[in-house]
C-alpha positions, 0 to 999 in steps of 0.5 A: 499499499502507498499511504498518504498522511495529511495533517494540519489544524484545518481551523477550519477546513476548505476547499483547498485542503481537499484539492490539495488532497487530491491531487497528492492521491493522484500524483503519488498513487496513494491507496489510502489518504489518512486526515489527521486534525491536530489536537494541540500543535506543538510548536504554536498556540491556536487562535483564540476564536479556534474550535475545540478539537472535536469540533475541526474533526467534525468539520474535517470529516464533512469536508473529505466525506467525499473524497475517494479512499480518504479516512479521517483520524482522530489520533491526534484530537484524542491525544491529550497533550501536543501532537508530534508528527513522528509519533503520529506517523509512528502509530500509523506504520504500526497500523499499516507495517507494510504500508510506504508512507508518505508525509504531505506538507506545505513548503514552509513547513517542509524548510523547517523540517529539520526543527521537528522533534526526532525528525531524523526517525520520522525521514526514516519512517516516512517520505516527505511529500511537498506541495508546490504552489508556484515556481519559487516554491518548486526552486526551495524545494529542489535545494532543500531536497538535495540537501535531505539526500546528501545528508540523511538519503531522503527522497522528497517527492513533490506535489504540484497542486493547483492552488485555492488562494486562501488560507484558513487564516484568510478564511477566518477573516472573511467569514467575519466580514460575511465572505467565504462562503465558497470556499467551505462546503455547505454543510459545514458553513451551515454548521459555522454560521448556526454557532457563529463559530469565528464570530462568522456572520452570514453571507446575505445571498446565503441567508436570503436564499435559506430564508426565501426557500422557507416562504410562500411566492406570495409572501416573498415580496413582502419579506424583500419589501420589508429587508429594504424598508428596515435598512432605510429606517435603521440607516435613518435612526442610527441602528445596527444595519447588519441586525436590522437586515438579518431580522427583516430577511428572517422574520417571517421563515415559519410564516407558512407553517400551521398551527401544529408545526409552529407550536412544535418548534415551541415545544422543542425549545422547552416552551409550554404553550396551552389552549391556542386562540385564534389571535394567538394563531395568528403570532405563533409565527413570531415566536417560533420564528425568532426561535428558529432564527437562533438555532438555525441561523445563529442570530443574536438575542436582540435579532431574535427579540426584534423577530420575536416582538414584529407583530404585537410590539411589547414595553420598553422595545428596543430601537431595533425591535421599533424598526422591524415592526414599523418595516413590516407595517410600511414596507413598499407592497403594503397599501392600505389606508393611512399607509402614506401618512404612516410611512412619513411619520417613521421618518419624523417620529418613529414611536408615533409611527408605533403608536400609529400601528399599534392602535391601527391593529387593535381596531382592526382586530377588535372589529373582526372579533379578535382579542388584541394580545396584551403585549400590544397594549403594554406597548401602546402605554409605553409608547404613550408616556414616552411621548407624553415625557417628551 
């Protein structure tokens, strides 16, 4: 057997790792590729925002699950101490005693090989196989491989890598800027966003695609309009624009669900639900939507609260909650008596616009024989007091 050993922090794993591994497997004629995420690296600490070793192991499994003849090993992740390559390779030699082992490394790591722990013993067990990214790399590899051959009788293999111009550190920065989605499997990207690993924020197109897929075609224009209006209001009232956009995109994600499905979401998240009256049915989606937005998209408490209260309002509303409530009411597709007045008022006096919207909602529900939610009356009392005080 010809067995390649490919280690790294995989923090996070990305398509550059996968393509490099595939290139090595083809060029070296490997029968097996062993992917080894590091637990505790021996030479330098992991960045502060690094997920646990088990999480990196999970994401590495996901990244390489469709790579032919590849397995992901927990040999280093399960090690409570620093992981030294010579120890890992020695264990793998015991597992595959008849195999020819190839140690896959990048150029920079290869050039520092003589500083590694027990590197001479390592070179007796495994053949270095170095990823060459360009002509400059190739020249450095050629010079150093000549030295290794002269000093230790070790031959080096070179793997020509079709470079994906991205490193894990660059990718972590991109994730914080709502970029990088194209470099990661969708499963891993969803997992990163759900758990907000690396302080990642969802790419807007990715978020819209998933949120919009949860809507009925008739609901889509409203949600698109709500996002546009929320962003305008956020800019006008100096509210966090990213939070406003997230809340607007996600505010109706459970609107199409039936009562039973919405109740199931609430119950799954530990919320006890009693008898639901008609008015309550209409409001379920704001509660379930807030819970799902947190569970699936990892939104902040502030964004979840804006979703939670976008239908009823509440006392002591945050500015973000006010913006989402009004954006939902006056977005461009809305057409009802008084909407033009409310749109103008929203950019002059947000609280007055909220009072107008809440009063209209109460009147509408009473005309239809529906009991308004108590939170609406509490919101009205609070806002009226604020306007009196001001």
